[in-house]
Structure formats: C-alpha cells, structure tokens
N, C-alpha and C positions, 0 to 999 in steps of 0.2 A: 273741828274749826283750826284753822292755819293761818300762819302769819306768812308773808311772803317776802323773801329777799331775793337777790340776784348774785350770780357769780359769772367772772370771765373763764369760759373753758377753753377759749383761745382767745388772742388779740381781737378777732372779727366775730366770736360767737357768744353772745350773752345769753344765759339760761336762768331760769325762774327757778328759786331753790324754796320749796313749802316746808315750813317748820310748824310742827302740831303744837298748838296752844292749849287744847282742851278737848274734852270729848263729853257731849251731853247727850243722855239717853232720853229724847224728848218724850216719847210716847208714854213714859210712866210719870210725868209731871204735869201738874195743872197748869194753865196758861200764865199766870202772874209770876210764880217761882221760874218757870221756864224762861220768861221774857228777862227776868231780873238775872239768871244764869248766863243767858246770852250776852246780855249788856255788861257785865262783870268780864267777860272773855274778851269782849271786844275791846274793852277798855284796857285791860292788861295787855293784850296783843299791841295795841297801840301805843303805851307807854313803854313796852320793851323795844320796839322797833324805833321810836324817837330817840329812846337812849343810846342807840348806836350811832347815830348822826354826829357829826364832827363840824366844826366851824373852821372854814379856810382862813388862814392868817392873812393872807393878801387881799382877798373878795369880801370876807366876813361872812359869805354864805353858808348856811347850815347845810350840809351835804351827807347824802347816804353814804355808808361805807365802801358800796361796790363803785362810786363814782369819784372816789379820792385817789389820787396819785400815792400819796403816804399818808400819815395820821394827821398832817395839819395842811395840806395843800390839794385843793380840788384840780382836776384833771385840765379844766379850762385856764386856771391859772399856773399849772405846770408847763402849759404850752406856750403862754404868753410870758411868763415871767422867769422859767427856768430854761428854757428852750427844748423842753422835751417833745419828741414827735410821738404820737400815739398812732 
C-alpha cells in the first residue's frame, strides 16, 4: 500500500511520488484481520498525508506541500499578494 504526494520535476512538469506505507501478506490472513490491517494502513496513510498540509497565512486554506510557495503561503496567494509569477 502506498501514499501519494507530488513534486515539481521542472516548473512545468508535476510528477506523482508514491511512498510505501505498509505491506500486507493478504493470502495468509483471514478476512476480518485482513480488513482490519488494511483499514489501519489507510488511516495511517491519511493521517500522515494530512499532517504535511500547511495553512496559508493569507487565505487560510489548508494546502498540500507541493502547492505551497513557501511554508506559509500557497501559490495562488503568492501570485496575488506577493507578485510572484509562476
């Protein structure tokens, strides 16, 4: 199971980057423990991903790290508030 994020390879090329969260040997598990393990991995991946988001100081939007201009400003507000051209 993987969590996905993204990164900018170039200013115009966004690439998806998978990150392994865990591995379940599903053939060896009965159904209920299997579903519990998958649910735990999904919950952990979601929490880990959401913990990376930052709140923009201008618009207050909770933004993924790959869409931030810096740690406190989203790219949209960097355009509008700071005059940055992407």
